[in-house]
C-alpha positions as CSV (number, residue, x, y, z in Angstrom):
1,X,99.7,103.5,106.1
2,X,102.6,101.8,107.9
3,X,104.5,100.8,104.8
4,X,107.8,102.4,104.0
5,X,107.7,105.4,101.5
6,X,108.8,103.3,98.6
7,X,106.1,100.8,99.4
8,X,103.3,103.3,99.9
9,X,101.2,103.4,96.8
10,X,99.1,106.5,96.7
11,X,97.2,107.8,93.8
12,X,97.7,111.4,92.7
13,X,95.7,113.7,95.0
14,X,92.3,114.5,93.7
15,X,91.8,118.3,94.2
16,X,88.1,117.8,95.0
17,X,88.9,115.2,97.6
18,X,91.5,117.4,99.2
19,X,89.1,120.3,99.2
20,X,86.5,118.3,100.9
21,X,88.9,117.1,103.5
22,X,90.1,120.6,104.2
23,X,86.5,121.7,104.7
24,X,85.9,118.6,107.0
25,X,89.0,119.7,109.0
26,X,87.6,123.2,109.3
27,X,84.4,121.7,110.7
28,X,86.3,119.3,113.0
29,X,88.3,122.3,114.5
30,X,85.0,124.1,115.2
31,X,83.4,121.0,116.7
32,X,86.5,120.4,118.8
33,X,86.4,123.9,120.2
34,X,82.7,123.6,120.9
35,X,82.9,120.3,122.7
36,X,85.9,121.4,124.6
37,X,84.1,124.5,125.8
38,X,81.2,122.4,127.0
39,X,83.6,120.0,128.8
40,X,82.8,117.1,126.6
41,X,86.3,115.8,126.6
42,X,85.7,112.3,125.3
43,X,83.9,113.7,122.2
44,X,86.8,116.2,121.9
45,X,89.4,113.5,121.9
46,X,87.6,111.4,119.3
47,X,87.3,114.5,117.0
48,X,91.0,115.3,117.6
49,X,91.9,111.7,116.5
50,X,89.9,112.1,113.3
51,X,91.5,115.5,112.6
52,X,95.0,114.0,113.2
53,X,94.3,111.1,110.8
54,X,93.2,113.6,108.2
55,X,96.3,115.8,108.7
56,X,98.6,112.8,108.4
57,X,96.9,111.7,105.2
58,X,97.2,115.2,103.7
59,X,100.9,115.4,104.8
60,X,101.6,112.1,103.2
61,X,100.1,113.5,100.0
62,X,102.2,116.6,100.2
63,X,105.4,114.7,101.0
64,X,105.1,111.2,99.4
65,X,108.8,110.5,99.6
66,X,109.2,111.1,103.4
67,X,108.9,108.1,105.8
68,X,105.5,108.0,107.5
69,X,107.1,108.3,110.9
70,X,108.8,111.6,109.8
71,X,105.5,112.9,108.5
72,X,103.7,112.0,111.8
73,X,106.5,113.4,113.9
74,X,106.3,116.7,112.1
75,X,102.7,117.2,113.1
76,X,101.8,118.4,116.6
77,X,100.2,116.0,119.0
78,X,96.7,117.4,119.7
79,X,95.3,114.7,122.0
């Protein structure tokens, strides 16, 4: 994950895997909202971290030639 773009070796994105991850992200967003509304902040933070990892992974698939730091900096910080 921390390799430079030319060093990152990523397989071509599998549409099924991407679809599952998008569905997982949808569930994570719902769970984050639910835990936040209940005041369960530690659970909320953990779910936000997982969502952020997923978003970085998807962004790296979408922009394989961008440096990882640029991809990460383009995403909002959610925790």
